[in-house]
C-alpha positions in Angstrom: 60.7 -70.0 7.6 62.8 -67.5 5.7 60.3 -64.7 6.4 61.5 -64.7 10.0 64.7 -63.1 8.7 62.8 -59.9 8.4 61.6 -60.3 12.0 65.1 -60.8 13.4 66.4 -57.9 11.4 63.8 -55.5 12.7 64.2 -56.7 16.2 68.0 -56.1 15.9 67.5 -52.6 14.5 65.0 -51.8 17.2 67.3 -52.9 20.0 70.4 -51.3 18.6 68.6 -47.9 18.3 67.3 -48.3 21.9 70.7 -49.1 23.3 72.2 -46.0 21.6 69.4 -43.9 23.1 69.4 -45.5 26.6 73.2 -46.0 26.7 75.4 -49.1 27.0 78.9 -50.1 28.0 81.1 -52.9 26.6 84.3 -52.9 28.7 85.8 -55.8 26.8 85.8 -53.6 23.6 86.4 -50.4 25.6 83.1 -49.0 24.3 81.0 -46.7 26.5 78.0 -44.9 25.2 76.4 -42.7 27.9 73.1 -42.4 25.9 70.7 -39.5 26.3 69.3 -37.9 29.5 65.6 -38.5 30.1 63.7 -35.9 28.1 66.7 -34.8 26.1 65.9 -33.6 22.6 67.8 -33.4 19.3 66.4 -31.9 16.2 66.8 -33.9 13.0 64.4 -32.0 10.6 63.8 -29.0 12.7 60.9 -29.3 15.1 59.1 -31.6 12.7 61.3 -34.7 13.4 63.2 -34.9 16.7 65.0 -37.6 18.8 63.5 -37.3 22.2 64.3 -39.9 24.9 61.3 -41.0 27.0 60.3 -44.2 28.7 56.9 -45.7 29.4 55.6 -48.7 31.3 52.5 -49.1 29.0 51.6 -49.7 25.4 52.8 -48.4 22.1 53.3 -44.7 21.3 53.8 -43.8 24.9 50.3 -44.8 26.0 50.5 -45.4 29.8 47.9 -47.6 31.4 49.4 -47.5 34.8 52.1 -49.4 36.8 49.8 -52.4 37.4 49.5 -53.0 33.6 53.2 -53.9 33.2 53.0 -57.6 34.1 49.8 -58.1 32.2 51.2 -56.5 29.1 54.4 -58.5 29.3 52.5 -61.8 29.7 50.1 -60.8 27.0 52.9 -60.0 24.6 54.5 -63.4 25.2 51.3 -65.2 24.5 50.6 -63.0 21.4 54.1 -63.5 20.0 53.8 -67.3 20.3 50.4 -67.2 18.7 51.6 -65.1 15.8 54.6 -67.4 15.3 52.4 -70.5 15.2 50.0 -68.8 12.8 52.9 -67.8 10.5 53.9 -71.5 10.3 50.3 -72.4 9.5 50.2 -69.9 6.6 53.7 -70.5 5.5 52.5 -71.1 1.9 50.4 -68.0 1.6 51.5 -64.8 -0.3 54.7 -63.0 0.6 53.1 -59.7 1.6 50.6 -61.4 3.9 53.4 -63.3 5.7 55.6 -60.2 5.7 52.9 -58.2 7.5 52.8 -60.9 10.2 56.6 -60.8 10.4 56.5 -57.0 11.1 53.8 -57.4 13.8 55.8 -60.2 15.5 59.0 -58.1 15.3 57.3 -55.2 17.0 55.7 -57.3 19.7 59.0 -59.0 20.5 61.0 -55.7 20.3 58.9 -54.0 23.0 58.6 -57.3 25.0 62.4 -57.3 25.4 62.2 -53.8 27.0 59.5 -54.8 29.4 61.0 -58.1 30.5 64.8 -57.3 30.6 65.5 -53.6 30.7 64.6 -53.2 34.3 67.3 -55.8 35.2 69.8 -54.7 32.6 69.7 -51.1 33.8 69.1 -51.9 37.4 65.9 -50.1 38.2 63.3 -52.9 38.3 62.8 -56.7 38.4 61.9 -59.0 35.5 58.7 -58.0 33.7 58.8 -54.6 35.2 60.9 -52.7 32.7 59.9 -49.6 30.7 59.8 -49.3 26.9 62.3 -46.9 25.3 60.7 -44.4 22.9 62.6 -41.7 21.0 61.0 -40.9 17.6 59.3 -37.6 18.0 57.2 -36.2 15.1 55.1 -33.1 14.9 51.5 -33.6 14.1 48.1 -31.9 14.3 46.5 -31.6 17.7 44.5 -34.6 18.7 42.7 -36.1 21.7 43.8 -39.7 22.5 42.5 -41.6 25.6 41.5 -38.3 27.2 44.9 -36.7 26.7 45.5 -33.8 24.2 48.6 -34.1 22.1 50.1 -31.3 20.0 52.7 -33.8 18.6 52.4 -37.5 17.6 53.0 -39.7 20.7 56.7 -40.6 20.8 57.4 -44.1 19.5 60.2 -46.5 18.5 61.1 -48.9 15.7 59.0 -51.7 17.2 55.9 -49.5 17.3 56.4 -48.5 13.7 56.8 -52.2 12.7 53.5 -53.2 14.4 51.6 -50.3 12.8 52.9 -50.9 9.3 52.3 -54.7 9.7 48.7 -54.2 10.8 48.0 -51.8 7.9 49.5 -54.3 5.4 47.7 -57.2 7.0 44.3 -55.5 6.7 45.0 -54.5 3.1 46.2 -57.8 1.8 43.7 -59.8 3.8 40.9 -57.8 2.2 42.5 -58.2 -1.2 43.0 -62.0 -0.7 39.4 -62.4 0.4 38.2 -60.6 -2.7 40.3 -62.8 -4.9 39.0 -65.9 -3.3 35.4 -64.7 -3.7 36.1 -64.1 -7.4 37.6 -67.6 -7.8 34.6 -69.1 -6.1 32.2 -67.2 -8.3 34.0 -68.2 -11.4 34.0 -71.8 -10.3 30.3 -71.8 -9.6 29.6 -70.3 -13.0 31.8 -72.9 -14.7 30.0 -75.7 -12.8 26.6 -74.2 -13.7 27.6 -73.9 -17.4 28.8 -77.5 -17.5 25.6 -78.7 -15.8 23.5 -76.8 -18.4 25.5 -78.3 -21.2 25.1 -81.8 -19.8 21.3 -81.3 -19.5 21.1 -80.1 -23.1 22.9 -83.2 -24.4 20.7 -85.5 -22.2 17.5 -83.8 -23.6 18.8 -84.3 -27.2 19.5 -88.0 -26.6 16.0 -88.5 -25.1 14.4 -86.9 -28.2 16.3 -89.3 -30.4 15.1 -92.3 -28.4 11.5 -91.1 -28.6 11.7 -90.5 -32.4 14.0 -93.2 -33.9 15.0 -93.1 -37.6 12.6 -94.9 -40.0 14.2 -97.6 -42.1 12.9 -100.3 -44.5 14.1 -103.1 -42.2 12.4 -101.8 -39.0 9.0 -100.7 -40.5 8.3 -103.6 -42.8 7.9 -101.2 -45.8 8.1 -103.4 -48.8 7.8 -100.7 -51.4 11.6 -100.7 -51.6 14.0 -103.5 -51.5 15.1 -106.6 -53.3 12.6 -108.0 -55.9 13.8 -111.5 -55.1 12.8 -111.3 -51.5 9.5 -112.8 -50.4 6.7 -110.2 -50.0 8.2 -107.8 -52.4 5.6 -105.7 -54.1 6.2 -102.9 -56.6 4.2 -99.7 -56.3 2.3 -98.8 -59.4 
């Protein structure tokens, strides 16, 4: 499925940005990036947009459900990703935007899944499935209360979180739009069938009337007032 190219591209962008934030080393190419210190901030557009390095063991946007949730979230993400992939194959002939929204959701799920499954091992702080998700996009926002916590800024997120959010919004929008279009097509089809049925009924009624009132002709009625004078029984009206 060509739509998966977008999924792979977003996963690649997500992981590259996280490696630059977290840090990485490629001795073969003599490349060493120390990354950012935990909590380190860099302003991009003043205080409105900042790069702030944090990690969380929980869900998207820094929502932490506790240490015990790591394994559950990892396993759930695997099952959900497989389910989305199978569904994408099922709807491979649907509209582009509908499939694109699923591709975004899949990319976001897999992007954060890689963090949870492998980052603990890669960076040496936890076993498989116990890694933490790297977040770094820090945007100013109005104060809000989310899961009992008060935020004066939007919860710090990453590219994968953004892909999931945009994908869900697009999926809701285009699913609603597609259902409305299908309902309109169904309505038009029903009206067409009803119109055809009425037309057929009208023709049938007209044919029945013709059978009940046949045309009168000299041959069928025995009317001898007109005809050939040489025929027997011919009489001329005076």
